[in-house]
C-alpha positions, 0 to 999 in steps of 0.5 A, a space after each residue: 500500500 502506497 500510504 504505508 510504504 511512503 510513511 515508512 520511508 519518511 519515518 526512516 529518514 526522520 529518525 536518521 535526520 534528527 541525529 544530523 541536526 543534533 550534531 549541528 547544535 552540538 558543533 556550534 561554538 558558544 561563549 558566556 558572559 555575565 552582566 549585573 542587571 537590577 542588582 542581580 547577576 545574569 549569565 548569558 550563553 550565546 553562540 559565537 556565530 549568532 546565525 548558523 551558516 548551513 552547508 548547502 547539502 545539509 540544508 537541502 536535505 532538511 528542506 527536501 524532507 520537510 517538503 516530502 512530509 507536506 506532500 505526504 499529508 496533502 497526497 493522503 488528505 491528512 489535514 494537520 494541526 496548523 502549527 505543524 506547518 510552522 514546524 516545517 516552514 523553510 520559506 524565509 526561515 523567520 518563523 519562531 516555531 520552525 525547526 530550521 529557525 530553532 537550529 540556526 538562530 541564537 539561544 535567546 531567539 525563540 520563545 521556548 528556550 531560556 537565554 538568560 540565567 539568574 546566578 545567585 552566588 550567595 546560595 550557589 543557585 542558578 535559575 532560568 530568567 526571563 522578563 525580570 523574573 527567575 523561573 525554573 531552578 536548575 539542579 546545579 552541582 557546584 561544578 564549573 558554572 560556565 560549562 554548566 550553563 552552556 550545557 543547559 542552554 544547548 540542551 534546551 535547544 536539543 530538547 525543544 528540537 526533539 519535541 517538535 521532531 517527535 510531534 511530526 513523527 506522531 503526525 506521520 504515524 497517524 497518517 500512515 495508519 490510514 485511520 483518518 481515511 477509513 473513519 472520516 472519508 472526505 465528505 464533499 457536500 452538506 448532505 454527506 456531512 449530515 449523514 456522518 453526524 447522524 451516525 456519530 451519535 451512536 459512537 459517543 457512548 461506545 468510544 468517546 475518543 474516536 467520536 471526538 476525532 471524527 467530530 473534529 474532522 467533520 468540523 474541518 470539512 464543514 468549515 471548508 465547505 462553508 468557505 468554498 474551499 477543497 481543504 483548509 490548513 488554518 482552521 483557527 483563522 477560518 473560524 475567526 473569519 466566520 465570526 468577523 463575517 457574522 456567520 457565527 456569533 461569539 459563543 459559537 466561535 468559542 465552541 468551534 475553537 474548543 472542539 478544534 483544541 480538544 480534537 488536536 490534543 487527542 489526535 497528537 496523543 493516542 493515550 489522550 482521553 475525553 469524556 462522554 459528557 464532553 463529547 455529547 456537549 460538543 456534538 449538541 453544540 455543533 449540531 446547533 451551529 450546523 443545523 444538523 441533528 440526529 
């Protein structure tokens, strides 16, 4: 089956490429400085070259892999959470959520990585520091402070990379399983969506997680139909657009966003759980919005 074969090839490449990217982060030389700010000592680990200069073959390899992931999802009609598109963005390379930006930028550049450290020499303690506040207390063992902070800064970037990389892996595995094709299909008309909503009612009490996955997918297709689009990549923006056009009221907008968020949580974690009560509530409110009832 083409779906599974292509998915297996992507996963194989995905697992190989993460090691290459970790080596890039570990190979970048770092410097460390301390400044006194508002009566506290702040440590600042930074890359000596604040912008990583990609080797053409490495950059091409990453870019090609991301393009293949995007094509795989589009080919098999798998509509990802919009944030996934940010992860694999390479055009302009300015998106703070993108993996390429994370690897090539300096320590402080992303919102997910702490670039400053509060150093309490009196207590011999070190904290992550941001916006004038100390955050996480680090398990400092009294060793060489410069080496300790540089190692932590580098490790933060690697851990964020692994988080984004594993999120992509889960998306590929879900698409490869084919569940989204068997369960949801691709309804093209309001009547087809209505038929699936009616059938969904009986699933809720049996398996609320499966019901929520199906409801979330139906919401995507319904929104696409209302917008006269074949598919959508940014459901969040489209829901807000409907509200701005007075197609839905503020309460309905909040309901659609809540369904979208709950659906994404379940989709990204197969161990995720919901409740029959919650899905029944989502089902009833979605039925009111669409005018389709079981």
